[in-house]
Every structure is written in structure tokens, then in C-alpha cells.
C-alpha positions, 0 to 999 in steps of 0.5 A: 130402903128405897128400891129395894123389895122388902120381903115379908113373911106373915106367921100365925097359926093358920086360923083365918081370922089370924092369918087374915090380920098379918096379911092386911098388914103386908098388903097395906104395907104393898102399896108403899113399897114393893113387897114380897109376901110369904105365908108361914104356918106355925102349929106347934105341939107338945109340953111346951105350950103350957110355958110362958111363949117366953120360957119355950127353950126349944121352940123349933122342936115343937113343930111338925118337920116340914113347918120347922124346915121352912124356919131358915134363912134367909131371913125376911125384911119384916116378920109380921106374926098373930096369936099366942102360939107365934110368940115364942117364935117372934121373940127368937126372930131377932136372934136368928136373923142376927138383929136384921128382921124387923118384928112385928107382933098383932094383937096383945101379947100379955108381955112387954111391948121392948120384946118386939119392934112394934106390937099392934093391940086392939086400943080396948085391951089397954097396951101402950108403949113407944113402940105400940100402935093401938088398932080399932078391932082387927086390921083389915085391908081390901085392895083396889083389885080386890074390891074390883074383882068381887064387884065383877063377880057379883050381879048389879043391884036389882033396885039401883035407885034404893038405898043400898043396906048391908046387914052383916048378922053374927051369932052365938059366941062365948059372950053373946047369944043369937036367939030365935026371939031375937032373931024375930025381933031383927026380922021385925026391924028389918021388915020395917025398913024393906017397906021404904025406899031400901034394898037389904043385902043380908049375909050370916056367918058360920056363928049363926044358928041354923034356925035363924039362918032360915029365918032370915032367908026366908024373910029375904026370900019374901021381902025381895032382899039379897041373901047370902049364907054358904056359896054351895047354897048361894053362889059366889060371897058377894061380901066385899062387893056388898061392902063396897055398895052399901050407902049403910049397914047394920052390924050385930055387936058381936064380931070385931071383924064384921065391924072393921070390915065396916069401917074400912069403907067409911059405911055408917054403921048401925050396932044390932044388940044381941043378948049378952056382952062383956066389958071388953065389946063395951069398950070396943062399941064405944070406941067406934062411937067415939070415933064416928063410926057407929051408932046403936041401931033404934029401928031407924037409919040415919046418915052420917060421914067418918073418915074411913078406919084404916088401922092395917095403913098406919102399922105398915107406916109404922114398919116403913118408918123403922125400916128406914131407921134400920137402914140409915 
């Protein structure tokens, strides 16, 4: 396939976090081979949603007409899909393309991996197989161009001589809770760090309760820390630029994406406890700690190094190897 531009369809139901993982793999692949990327959002409705994905008899009929019309030849060289609602279409792509499309399913499809060419589930889901490439969490990829562009949009650090520490705060979900009491306890720990030779860069997420967000915003104002919650109030999102500059990171334990973003840059990751939890997240935390990427935050910052975790590239390498096999 040398010299050939690889066509890639990134398929999801349009949810940002789900789509982002498919694009991460596609962008990693583009670092290795010339790539043409198309985003395909499939949002099926109707009775078939209640059936196992391998029992959908008419998957195209479940789609809005405009989406169904996009499912036509010329078919891509690579189909990268994520999310449960993409699975019925992934299962049929081989037939539609007469076996010419490489089908990659991200996350755990809860079907035999042999139904796909490659499956890329998180390690803590326990899926294994010859065509399975496990990830630490959600595959992420940032190009050098993206990083440089974001750095150019964010003012230079006001305290260049201080250690730059990024604080990434999640919040309340099905498994974890950020209570106001816990938020006050985290602020107290950040207050101790602010009195050291440290510059804090604090960002919240959509799951951060408003009361907690207000508390962290007030702390940032009084302590001289940088703070970002939303563009309307705080200006351009500095998230990627802060990651690229950070010497260390404090990350609440509730978000796979936040942890994998930090690990992509090889930043020492200090995990902050929240209320709640479950076994799957326990396994995820243990995997990051075993890999040398994370430690539980005990109130003190420590420095260590580890190889950045870039699972999107491992998947891209698997795709490239399979494409080469197909074209022999």
C-alpha cells in the first residue's frame, strides 16, 4: 500500500468523547501513511435498538435518510467505529465492501472479536484475542501542529521559574461524587501547594458541580492560579496548551479521558480520590500505577519519569500491518 492514500471512515453516534477516540486513531495513522479522513455519524432509531447488534436485519433502515445515503461505495480502506450503535454497521461492512475494508472496533463490542479485523478495548475490560490490541484507557492523539497551535493561543506562563502543575477536576458521575466537603478538602491541599514554588493551572469539566466550580474559581483568584471552566467566561480553552507545559498533574480519579490525556504527554500523574468508585475504575487506576504513570496523591508532589502512553499509535501500527497483509 506504499504511496497509496488510505481512506479512513471514523464512525460513531456523534458523541464527542466517542468520536474523539476514532479520530485519535485516524490521526495517529496519518503520522505513518498518507490518510484521507471522513467523519460518519450514525444515529439509528426504532425497534432494532432493542436487539443484539448481530440480529439487526435492516440496519440502514434504522437511520435517518441523510445518514443512510452516506453509507455507500466507494467504501473506505479502513473503518474505525466506536460505540454500541456502530456495531451493526461494523458487522456488515465486510459484506458491503466485498471484504476490501479493514474493520476496526474501538472499546469492548461484547461480541466475539473474530467478527472484526481488529478490536481495541481498554485493558481493564479483560477482552483478549489474536486480533485484540488493548489500551490503557481511551485512545488519544495530539499532533504537533495541534499542540503548537494551542500553545500560540494561550498567554505565556506568568511564573516561568515555578513548577507548572495542572489540576484536572472531574465531578459527579454514576460511579463517583465530588461533594462540596470533598471539594473543600481538595482546595486545602491545593492551598498548601500554592505556598510552595508551584504555579497551579486548574480546569474543571462538565461534570463538576457548580458549587465546586465556584469554590475552585474563588481559590484560583485568591491564590494567583490560572483557572478555566468555560470559554464564555474564561476565554480560549487552554487545556491542551497546559498539558503541553505541565511538569506534573493532579487528576481526579473519575475520568478515563483525563488520565489518558496526561499519560499521552508522560506527565507524572497524581490521582485525587473522590467519593464512590467501582471495580472497573480500580483496575484502571492499578494499570496506570503498574505502568509507572500514576501514584495516589498524598498531599505532596513527587517527580518521576515514564514512557508516554500512546495507545492510538499502537492501534495505528496494527492497522498498517493489516493493510500491508491485505495488499500482498
